[in-house]
C-alpha positions in Angstrom: 7.8 37.1 -10.9 5.8 34.0 -9.9 6.1 30.9 -12.0 3.1 28.6 -12.0 3.6 24.9 -12.4 1.1 22.8 -14.3 -1.0 20.4 -12.2 -1.8 16.9 -13.4 -4.8 15.3 -11.8 -5.4 11.6 -11.8 -8.0 9.3 -10.3 -6.9 6.9 -7.6 -5.7 3.6 -9.1 -4.9 5.2 -12.5 -1.2 6.0 -11.8 1.5 3.7 -12.9 3.2 1.9 -10.0 6.3 4.0 -10.0 4.3 7.2 -9.8 1.9 5.7 -7.3 4.6 4.8 -4.8 6.2 8.2 -5.1 3.0 10.2 -4.8 1.2 8.2 -2.1 2.4 6.8 1.2 2.3 3.0 1.7 -0.4 3.3 4.3 -2.7 5.3 2.1 -2.2 2.8 -0.8 -2.8 -0.2 1.5 -6.0 1.4 2.7 -7.1 2.1 -0.8 -6.4 -1.4 -2.0 -8.2 -2.9 1.0 -11.3 -0.8 0.5 -11.5 -1.2 -3.3 -10.3 -4.7 -4.0 -11.1 -6.5 -0.7 -14.3 -4.6 0.1 -13.1 -3.6 3.6 -15.2 -0.9 5.1 -13.1 2.3 5.3 -14.0 2.9 8.9 -12.4 -0.4 9.9 -9.1 0.4 8.3 -6.8 1.7 11.0 -3.0 1.3 11.6 -3.5 -0.9 14.6 -5.9 -3.3 12.7 -4.7 -6.7 11.8 -5.5 -8.2 8.4 -7.6 -10.8 10.1 -9.5 -8.1 11.9 -10.3 -6.7 8.4 -11.7 -10.0 7.2 -8.7 -11.3 5.2 -8.0 -15.0 5.4 -4.5 -16.5 4.9 -5.0 -16.8 1.1 -6.2 -13.3 0.8 -3.2 -12.0 2.8 -0.8 -13.8 0.3 -2.7 -12.2 -2.6 -2.6 -8.8 -0.8 1.2 -9.1 -0.5 1.5 -10.0 -4.2 -0.6 -6.9 -5.1 1.7 -4.7 -3.0 4.8 -6.2 -4.5 3.4 -5.4 -7.9 2.1 -2.0 -7.0 5.4 -0.8 -5.5 7.7 -2.9 -7.7 9.4 -4.5 -4.6 9.9 -8.0 -3.3 9.0 -8.7 0.3 11.5 -11.3 1.7 9.7 -14.2 3.3 11.4 -13.6 6.7 10.0 -10.0 6.6 6.5 -11.0 5.5 5.2 -11.6 9.0 3.7 -8.5 10.6 0.9 -8.0 13.0 -0.8 -4.7 12.0 -1.6 -2.7 9.0 0.7 0.0 10.3 3.6 -2.5 10.5 2.8 -3.6 7.0 2.9 0.0 5.7 6.2 0.6 7.6 7.7 -2.5 6.0 6.6 -1.3 2.5 8.0 2.2 3.1 11.3 0.6 4.2 11.5 -1.7 1.2 10.7 1.2 -1.2 13.3 3.4 0.4 15.9 0.6 0.3 15.2 0.2 -3.4 15.8 3.9 -3.9 12.1 4.8 -4.6 
């Protein structure tokens, strides 16, 4: 006998932070935030792109980090907050979420 599991559908950005971090990779979420909140063209969002390549100035980068900390319920230590590319940022977020047990 086959048991069917119910499927819950949600629009992007409507999941609570704990569900969002479990259901979506850090890179996918970073790309979504950059496109939706910071108006970065999706075709410019690549793992090797730097935040300055994407048009974020230093204040926007700080705000972006705060957004990620809130979204993933983590704290990015100051000594780890320096990264070159979007891929490195996603790897850092994944590492911090994993270390937290998420």
